[in-house]
N, C-alpha and C positions, 0 to 999 in steps of 0.2 A: 597711673598704675600703666603698664604693660601689659600687651596682649598675651604673652606667657603666663603672667603671673594672674591676669584675669583668669584663663583657664585654668590654670594650678588650684586659687580658690576655689573655682566652680567644680574642680572632679573632688577637692577634698570636701566640700559640701554635701556634694550627691553620697559621698562615701559613707559621710555620716549621717544622711538621714537615710540610707540604704542601711547600716547598720542596727542604726536606729528602731524602724521598723520589721526589721528582722529578731529585735531583739526580743526574747521571751520572758512571762513571769512565771518560776519555776519554784514548786515547794518541796523540799528533799527530805524526808525520815530516815536518819540513820541512829537507831536508840542501843545499839549496843555499846556495852559500855565497859569496850576492847580496843586498847590502842593499837591493835594490827590489824585488827578489819577496819576501825576511823580510816585508816592512812590509804587504801587504794577510792573506798568510798569521797574524800575531802577531797581525792587527788582530781576527780573527775568534777566534781562539784566547784569548784577552784578554775580549773580548765575552761568550765562553762563560764562562770563568770569574768574571765578573763576575755573571752570574746565580744563578750556585750550585755550575758542575757546576765535577766535578775534572780535571783537565789535568796533564798529565806530557807534555811537550812538547822533542821535538830541534829543537836548533835550535843556529845559527852566530852567533847574535843575539840572544845571552839578555840578559831584562831586565835594565838596567843596577837598575831598583828594584824588590825583590822585591812581586812583586803577588800578592792572597791564593787560592789555589789553582790557582797556576797555576805547575806544578813546572817549572824548565829543567834540562834537559839542556844543558851546553856541549859546544857543539863546533866550537868557533870555528877549533881547529886550521886546519879546514876551509879555509878564505881562505889560508892558508901553502899547504896542499895544492894549490890552485886554481892560486895563482901557480909554484910551483914544478914541478909537470907536467911542463913542457918540460922538465928538466933532466933527468929519470930516462929518456925517448925521446919522438920528433915524436909519435907515434902514441900517446902520451897526454894530450896537449896540443890544448888548444883554446884560441886566439891570439886574445882579444880586444883588444889592442892594437893591431891592425893589419888593412885588408881583409881578410877571410878569403870564398873563395868558397863558395858553397854543394856545390859535390860533396868541399871539404876539408873541412866542418863535417859531411858525413851518414858521410864513409867511415873517421874519425875517432873518429865518438861510439862506437863497442862495447866499442874497447880505454882511450878516454878512462872511459867508464863503468864501466866491469870494474876500471877502476883508481883512480876514488873510492871504489866500492864497500866496496871491500876495506882502503881507507885507514879508512872509516867503522866496521868490524867488526872490524879489527884494533884499534882504540884502546879503551885501559883504560875509558872512560866506556861506550861501548855493550858491552865483554864484562860489567863489573859489572851492567849494566841486563837484558842478556841472562840473568844467572843470576835479578836480581831478581825479575821479572816469570814466568819459566820457573811455570806453574802457576797464574797468577793470573788473574782473568776480569774482563776492561773490555766496559764499553757499547757502545762505538766507535771505530773507527779512524779515523784523517783522515789522510789522505799526503798528500804533492805530487805527483806520476805525473814529474816529470821527472826525476827519479833516484832512485827508489826502492824500483824493479825486486826486488833482490835485497834489500831489508830489508821487503820485507811477507812473510818468515817469523816478522815479532814479531807477524804473528794469530794465529798457530797458537799462540805461549808464550801467551797472553792469553785461549782460547778461542775464536778464528774471530770476533769480534764481525762484525756489517755495517760495511762498509768505505767512506766517503764520499770521493771526490776535491776535492782542489782548487787547482786550475790559476789562474795566476797571467800567461799567454800564452792567444793564440790558439791554442783547439784543434787537434791534427796527425790529421791521418786515421786512425793506429792507437790514438788514445785514444779518437776515435770508436766504431771501428769494436768497441771493447773494450765500449761503453755498447749499440752495436746501430742505433747512427745510423747515419741513408742516408751513403753517400760517392759523390758525383755527381760529376766529374772536370772535366764539362763548362761549369759555372758555380761551382761551391765550389772557389774556390783553395787550393791547402797554404798551411797557416802560415809553411811554410820558402820558398813560389816567391817569384816576383817579379808576379804578374797579379792582377790586380783582379776583377769578379767578371762585368765584362763582357772574352773574351776573342777574339781572332784564331783561328785554325785555325793558327795557329803556336804560339800561349800554352798552348790546348787539348792539344797535342803533348806541350808540356815541363811544363806542369800534372799531365799520365796522368804520366808517367816520371816525376817526381818521387813521387806516389803511391805508385805500381808499385814505385821501387827504393827510396825511405825505409822510406815506412811500412809495407812491404811486408813488403818483402824482406829490410833493412837488420835492423827492430825483431823481424820473426818468425821470420826466419833465421839471424839473429847476436846479437842481444841478449838475447834471451828465454831462449834454452838456454844460453845462458855464464854469463846470471844464474839461471839457476834451478839452474846447477850450486854456483854462491857459496852460493845461500840456503839447497841441503844443506848444504852445508861446513859454514854458520858455524849453522846453525839445526838441523839432523839432516833425516832421511827423514818427512818428514811427512807424510800422508794427499794430501794437496793440491800439485801441481804450480804453476806460478808463472802460464802461463794458464790455470787456474778461478782463482785469487785476485784476475788480475788483470779477467778477466769476469764476477765475479760482483762487481763493486760496487757498491753500493746507491744512491750519488748521485754524478753529478760537479755542483760549483760551482766556473763560471770568471766572472774575476771578468773578465770584457770586455762590452759590450755592443752594439747596431747604431751608436752610435758612431764606435766605433775599428774594428769590422768588418762584415761584409756581412749579410745573412737569407739564412736557411738553414732546414731540417727537423731536429728533434732531439726524442727525445723524452720525455716527462714525467720521465725520471731524470736530466736536463742541463738546468740554471738557468742560466740568465746573467744575474748581477745587478750588473752593473756596478763601478767602481772601489772597490774596500772601503777600501782607504788612504787616501781623501783625507774630510777633516775640516777644522772652522775655523782657518785657519792661524792659527797666533801672533802678535804686533806684532815689526815688524823688532826689529834691534840699532839703536839711536838713532842709529849715526852712520850706518849701511846706508842708514834710512832718508832722513834728509836728505840724503844724496850721491845716492838716486833720484829726490827730491821737486825739486831744485835740476837735474834735465836739464831741459832747455831744450826742444830735442825727442823726448826719449821715454829710454829704454833700450833696448840688446839685449844679453841674457843669452844666454852661450855655457857651458856643458854637455853633457859628453861622456855623461855617465850615472855609475853605481857601479863599473863593471863598467874601460870603457874613461877614462884618465886624462885631463884636460888635459892633460899634460905628456909623453904620448905624441907628440904632435902633433909632428913633425919641425922643425928652425927654421925651415927652405925654408917652408913653410904658412903658420905662425906670423907668418913674414914680410909672408906673402902677405893673412894675414888683418888685420895691422896696416898695412896700406899701403891695405884696402878701409875700416878702419873714420877711416882719419885723413880721407876724402873725406865724411865726415860729421861735422864740428867739434862739430853744436850736439846731437850725440846725445854719449849714454855706453854704455861697454859693461863690465856686471858680467861679469870669466871665471873659473871655477872651477878654479885652480890648484895643486894638490895638494903642491906641492912646497915645502922652509921658504925656496926661495931666491926673490928676486923675479923677474917674468916678465922676464927682458934685452929691452930695446929695445922694450917696450911705449910706444903712447904715452901724451900726455896723459886722453885722453879714458878709459883704459882701467881697472879697476878690479880687482886680485884677490882669492878671500880665499879660503883654503883648503879652508872648510867653508860653504856655503851653505844658508839654510833654502827651499827651491826653494819650497814653497806661497805660503810670505810673498812671495816674490819676483814667483811668477807673478803675482798677487792684486795688485800694484802696480796703480795706474791709469795710471802711467807706463810699465805695459811697452807694448813696440813689435813684438818679434821671440825667435824660441827659435829659437837653435841647438844641435843637440842631434843623439844619436846613434839618437836616437828610440827607447826601450827603451817598452814597454809601458806602466808609469808614467809614464814624461815624459811621453806622446804621450797619455796620462789628465787628467794635471796641467793640458796645455799646454790642450785640450780642454773643459776643467771652467772653465779661468777667462779663453777666448775670445783667445788667444796663437796668431798663425801661428808655421807650422814652418820653418825653412831646416835639410833631413833632411840629415844623412853618414849614412845605415845603413852597419855593420862587421860583422856577422855573425848565424846565428842568423834570426831572427824579423825583424828592424829590414826588410828588405824587403820585406815584407809589412806591416809599418808603414806607411811609404813610401808604399809604392802606393797603399794607402786615402786615406794624407793628400792625395798627389797628385791622383788620381781625382777625392776628395773639393772641389780646390779649395783647398783650406787650409795649402798651402804649398808649397813647390820642393825639386827634390831638385840635391844635386849633388855628383858621385859623391869619394868620399878621395882618390883614384890622381889624380883627376881638378883640384884645387884648384890656383887660382892667384888673381891680385889681381883679374883682368877677371872669373872665374866670380864671384869672391863678390861684388866691390861689384856688378855688373848681377844678381845675382841678391838683396840684400838692396834696392836700389831698386825693383824691380819688387814687391818685398815692402809698401814703405814707398806707394808709392804709388800702384799698384790695392790699393784698396777692396777690389775682392770677394772676396781670401782672408782680410781681417777676417771679411766678413759671412760667409762660407762655414764661417770655424770658431767665429761665433758659433749659425750654426744645429747646431752638430754640437753646441756646449755646451749648449742644449735639446733635443735629442735625449737625452743624456745627464744629465741632472736631471730632465727628467719623467719619474718612477717612480712608483708607487703607496706602497711605503716606500724608505729609504735603501741602499745596496746590503748594509752589514754587519746590519740589519734582516730582511734578507730570509733572506739564509748563516745567522742563527742563526736563521731559522721552518724552515726546510727540515730543515737538521743536527736536530733540537730535530722537526721534524715523521719523520724517519728516524728516530729514537729510541724517538717514543713506538709509533709502527710497528713494531718491532722488526725494521729491517733496509728494511724495506715494499718486499716482496718483488711489490707489484703495482705497482710503477712499471716494472720489470724485462721489458724488451720479449721477447718471446719469438725473438727473433734472435738472442739474444745464446747461444743455445744449439743454434744452424744451424753445421754448419761451409759454408766459405765456398762451396762449387758447391751445398749447399742453399742458402743467402741469394740466389745469383746465378740460382735454378733451374736450371743448367745439368742437373743428371742430369734434370731434367724434357725439355727441350730436347735433352738424351744420347737419348731413350725418342724424341721425336718427331721426329729424324733418323735413329735404325734403324728409326722406323715408314715412314720416308719412303724409307730404303734397301732396305726391306725388298718396299716396294711396287711404286718402282721396275725392281727384282730381280726382282721376281714378273710384273710386266707384260712385263719385257723377254724374262724367258722362256718367258710363253707367246705371246705376238708372234714368237718366234726357232719354239718350237712349230709351233704356227699355218703358221706361214709354210714348215715345211718339211713340215706333213700336205699343205695346198694344190699343194707343188709335185710331192710323190710322188702326187698324184689328178691334178693337172695331166698330171703324166710319165703315166702311165697309160690317162688318156683318150686322147692324142695315141697311145700304141700301138695303142690299141684302132682307132684312127681310121686308122691305118696298115694292122691285118690287113685293114679291112673294104675299103679301098683297094685293094690286093694280091686281095682275092678277087675284089672285080666286072672287076678287069682279070685 
C-alpha cells in the first residue's frame, strides 16, 4: 500500500471514530396527528439521523422508506383518535371542520389533552417502549410541547437528559414563561388572539384576558395538575414533577420567523429558525404541469390544509365559491378535494385533486392566489413563494396567522360563517387587481429567505450545541427559578407598599398625638388665662 493511500485510510478511520464518538442517542416525542405539524419536526429528526445521531422517534407519521439511524415508533392510530374524539364526549373533541370560537378551544383543551395523552400512553406501542427504555441513558430528549405534557415522564426513564422543545406554531405565553421569556401583553399578541402587535385599548384588554385566562389559568391550574397525575400514573412517582420538567428545558426551537410573526424579546435559550419543512419542490406531475402552464390568466389554489377537509365545506358555501370562480373564466382553480367522488357542480375552470404537492404548486409561475385555512406551514409556504392569501381561519393559531397576513397587507380575511358569492368575488378581484398584496408578500418572502443559514441547519447547530455543552445550562435565565410574584417583583412592591402604609400610619399617629397635646396645652393656657381674669376682677 502506498504512503498516500495509507494516510487516506487513517484519515477516514479517524473521521469515522470521531463521528461515532460524537453520535448522540436522542428520543423524540412528536405526538400531534397533523401532517403539516409533523413535516418540520421530522425534517429535523431525519437531518439529525443523517449526521450520524441515533434517533428513536414517536410519531403518527412514520417514514414510508426506512431511514438509517431513525427508528420510528408508529402511533398513526392517533389520526383515528383525533377524528373520533367527539364520539366519546363533546368535552374531549377539538373540531377542525367548523369555525370554532377561541373560548371553545380554550375551555375544551384540558379534557381534550387528557383524552389524547391517555390514549397514547395506553397504546401497546408506548407501553412496550416504556418497558424497553426504563433504565437506559439517552443524551437528549426532543419534544413537541403542544400535546406532550404527560409524556415528559419519558425523561425520568432515560436518565433525565437535557430537553429541547421544537414547536411548529407561534409560541404561546405559557411556553414562553417556561423558558423565562418576557410576557408583555401591551404589544406582544397571544398566539391564540386576534390582534396584531399594534393594539387599541380594547385589543389590549382582550389580549391580556386571553393570556391570563388561557396561558396561565387553563394551562397552570387545569392542564398541568391533571397531566402531572397522568404522568405519575403511567411512569411512577419520580423525583421531578411536571412543572420542574417543563421549566428546566435547555432550548426552544421555533419553526417560525419575523415574516410570519412579530418582533419580541426572548432569551438565548429560544431560537427562531424559520420554516424547517421548506425544500426545493419536486417537479409537478406532467398532467398538472400542463394544466397550470395553459392557464391564461393564472391559477387560484384552494386548500384548507391537512386538518380541515375541502369536502367539509357545505354545498351552499361551495356554490358560492363556484359562482365566484365562474366570473374569472380565463383563470383556473385547483381545489384540494379529499373525496373519491367528483366535486358536484364544479365549473369547467375548476380541477380537483385528492392530494396536491403544495410546495410545487405554489412555486409555479402562474400561481396568483392561495385560498387557505392559514395554518402556519401553509402560511410559510405561501410567503416563501410570494403568493397572496385569501384567509379563512377556523381555529387555534389561524386567527393569529391571519392577522399577520392582513396587517402586513399580504392578503384578505373572510369569515367562514359569512362566505357568500359576493364576498368571495370581491375579495378575489381585489387580490388580483391591487398589486400591493403581491408586493407585500414578496417583501415577507425576502425576510424569510434572508438568513445566514437554512432553518434546518440552524436548528441542527443549536441541538448539537446543547449536546456538546451537556444541556447548556448557561443559556437558561434565572427567571425560570423565580416564582411568579418574584418575577414581577410583587414581593418588593408589597414591601414598598407596607413601608408607605407604615409611614402614613406613623405620620398620622404622630400628627394626631401632637394635635391632642396642642389641644391639651391650649386648654390649660385658656384655663390659666381665665384664672388670671378672675383674680383681676
